[in-house]
C-alpha positions as CSV (number, residue, x, y, z in Angstrom):
1,X,8.8,-13.1,-19.2
2,X,5.9,-13.0,-16.7
3,X,2.4,-11.8,-16.9
4,X,0.9,-9.8,-14.0
5,X,-2.7,-9.1,-13.1
6,X,-3.8,-7.0,-10.1
7,X,-7.1,-7.2,-8.3
8,X,-8.7,-6.0,-5.1
9,X,-8.9,-2.3,-5.7
10,X,-12.0,-0.3,-4.9
11,X,-13.4,2.6,-2.9
12,X,-12.8,2.8,0.8
13,X,-13.2,5.4,3.5
14,X,-10.2,7.0,5.2
15,X,-9.0,4.7,8.0
16,X,-10.2,1.6,6.1
17,X,-8.4,-1.4,4.7
18,X,-7.9,-3.0,1.3
19,X,-5.9,-6.0,0.2
20,X,-4.5,-6.0,-3.3
21,X,-3.4,-9.2,-5.1
22,X,-1.0,-9.6,-8.0
23,X,-1.4,-13.0,-9.7
24,X,1.8,-14.0,-11.6
25,X,2.0,-16.4,-14.6
26,X,4.8,-17.3,-16.9
27,X,8.5,-17.8,-16.0
28,X,8.0,-17.3,-12.3
29,X,11.4,-18.8,-11.4
30,X,13.1,-16.0,-13.4
31,X,11.8,-13.2,-11.2
32,X,14.5,-11.4,-9.1
33,X,12.4,-8.6,-7.6
34,X,8.7,-7.8,-7.4
35,X,7.2,-4.5,-6.3
36,X,4.1,-2.4,-5.9
37,X,4.0,1.0,-7.5
38,X,1.3,3.6,-7.6
39,X,0.4,6.6,-9.7
40,X,-2.0,9.4,-8.6
41,X,-3.7,11.7,-11.1
42,X,-1.2,14.2,-12.5
43,X,1.7,12.6,-10.6
44,X,4.6,10.4,-11.5
45,X,4.5,6.7,-10.8
46,X,6.1,6.0,-7.4
47,X,7.5,3.0,-5.7
48,X,5.4,1.7,-2.8
49,X,7.5,-1.3,-1.7
50,X,9.6,-4.2,-3.0
51,X,10.1,-7.9,-2.2
52,X,13.2,-9.7,-3.5
53,X,13.7,-13.3,-4.5
54,X,15.2,-13.9,-1.0
55,X,12.3,-12.4,0.7
56,X,13.7,-9.0,1.7
57,X,11.0,-6.4,1.9
58,X,11.2,-2.6,1.9
59,X,8.7,0.2,1.8
60,X,8.6,3.9,1.0
61,X,8.5,6.0,4.2
62,X,5.0,7.2,3.5
63,X,3.5,3.7,3.9
64,X,5.8,2.1,6.5
65,X,3.7,0.8,9.4
66,X,0.5,0.9,7.3
67,X,1.2,-1.3,4.3
68,X,2.4,-4.9,4.2
69,X,3.8,-6.9,1.3
70,X,3.6,-10.6,1.3
71,X,3.5,-13.5,-1.1
72,X,2.1,-17.0,-1.5
73,X,4.3,-19.1,-3.6
74,X,1.8,-21.9,-3.9
75,X,-0.7,-19.4,-5.4
76,X,1.9,-17.5,-7.5
77,X,0.5,-14.4,-5.9
78,X,1.9,-11.3,-4.2
79,X,-0.2,-9.2,-1.9
80,X,-0.4,-5.6,-0.6
81,X,-2.3,-5.3,2.6
82,X,-3.2,-1.6,3.1
83,X,-4.3,-0.5,6.5
84,X,-5.1,3.0,7.9
85,X,-5.7,4.3,4.4
86,X,-5.5,8.0,3.8
87,X,-7.0,10.1,0.9
88,X,-3.5,10.6,-0.3
89,X,-3.2,6.9,-0.9
90,X,-5.7,7.3,-3.8
91,X,-4.0,6.1,-7.0
92,X,-3.8,3.3,-9.5
93,X,-1.7,0.6,-8.0
94,X,0.6,-1.5,-10.3
95,X,2.3,-4.8,-9.8
96,X,5.9,-5.0,-11.2
97,X,8.4,-7.8,-11.7
98,X,11.9,-7.9,-13.1
99,X,14.7,-10.3,-14.0
100,X,18.2,-8.9,-14.1
101,X,19.7,-12.0,-15.8
102,X,21.0,-11.8,-19.4
103,X,17.9,-11.3,-21.5
104,X,16.0,-10.1,-18.5
105,X,12.8,-8.0,-18.4
106,X,10.6,-5.5,-16.7
107,X,6.9,-6.5,-16.5
108,X,3.9,-4.5,-15.4
109,X,0.3,-5.3,-14.6
110,X,-2.5,-3.2,-16.0
111,X,-3.2,-1.6,-12.6
112,X,-6.1,-1.5,-10.2
113,X,-7.7,1.7,-8.9
114,X,-7.7,2.5,-5.2
115,X,-9.8,5.4,-4.0
116,X,-9.8,6.6,-0.4
117,X,-12.6,9.0,0.5
118,X,-12.2,11.5,3.4
């Protein structure tokens, strides 16, 4: 299992930037995929983007070209750089990690609020 803690959320004006961090602890070597999800008020949680063990990255169409996922293995941290933010990006952002081995898991962080004002 791993433990995930997000940070970096806040209030920003439309067109602004924020960088979220997800610090990982625990059995880091067991992780197969990490991801960022978000959940706006009254909406279902949606996938923002993923990064695999091998470093393959993918994004939902609505954030392509604006958001960038990266990781720093030395710091056990995954990042979400968010540029050109829009009011519709307002949501609680969650860090996610899974392991698909026998006895694997799905782990979530507690989330961090991102609010984009118009």
